[in-house]
C-alpha positions in Angstrom: 264.5 144.1 -121.0 267.3 142.2 -122.8 267.1 141.8 -126.6 267.2 138.4 -128.1 268.9 137.1 -131.4 266.9 134.3 -133.0 268.6 131.7 -135.2 266.0 129.8 -137.2 266.5 126.4 -138.5 264.2 124.6 -140.8 266.6 122.5 -142.8 270.2 121.2 -142.8 271.2 123.9 -145.5 272.1 126.5 -142.8 270.9 128.8 -140.1 268.6 131.7 -140.9 269.7 134.9 -139.2 267.9 138.2 -140.1 267.2 136.9 -143.7 270.8 135.7 -144.2 271.7 132.0 -144.4 274.7 131.1 -142.3 276.4 127.9 -143.5 279.3 127.3 -141.0 280.1 127.4 -137.3 282.5 130.3 -138.1 279.9 132.3 -139.9 277.5 131.9 -136.9 280.3 132.8 -134.3 281.4 135.8 -136.4 277.9 137.2 -136.8 277.1 136.9 -133.1 280.4 138.3 -132.0 279.7 141.4 -134.0 276.3 142.0 -132.3 277.5 141.0 -129.0 280.2 143.8 -129.1 277.5 146.4 -129.5 274.9 144.7 -127.2 276.7 142.9 -124.4 273.5 141.8 -122.6 271.9 140.2 -125.7 270.8 136.5 -125.6 270.7 133.9 -128.4 267.7 131.6 -129.1 268.1 128.7 -131.5 264.7 127.8 -132.9 264.5 124.6 -134.8 261.2 123.3 -136.4 262.4 119.6 -135.9 265.2 117.7 -134.3 266.0 116.0 -137.5 267.9 119.2 -138.6 270.8 118.1 -136.2 273.6 119.3 -138.5 272.4 122.8 -138.6 271.3 122.7 -134.9 274.9 121.7 -133.9 276.5 124.5 -136.1 274.2 127.0 -134.4 275.0 125.6 -130.9 278.7 125.4 -131.4 278.9 128.9 -133.1 276.9 130.5 -130.4 279.1 129.0 -127.8 282.3 130.2 -129.6 280.9 133.6 -129.6 280.3 133.5 -125.7 276.7 132.7 -125.5 276.0 130.0 -122.9 274.0 129.5 -119.7 271.3 132.1 -119.3 272.3 133.9 -122.4 271.6 130.8 -124.6 268.2 129.1 -125.4 267.4 126.1 -127.5 263.9 125.4 -128.9 262.9 122.3 -130.7 259.4 122.4 -132.3 258.6 125.2 -129.9 259.7 123.4 -126.7 262.7 124.3 -124.7 265.6 121.8 -124.5 267.5 121.7 -121.3 271.2 121.0 -121.4 
């Protein structure tokens, strides 16, 4: 079974990743690239509590895509429901 990285969003102050707050697209991409290098089959899930956190959601999406996570390796949940691209 593949492992999953979860990027949690509950405000527009950043993206929570394993207890660390990431504040920029670059920080998200760099963190994900490091993990992806060691675990090439890993997927990313962006989990936001509400769609009003669009700034942090956008950073998480763009940073994930820059790090190579897209298609079946990328999931977006808003308030627990999947969002289809």
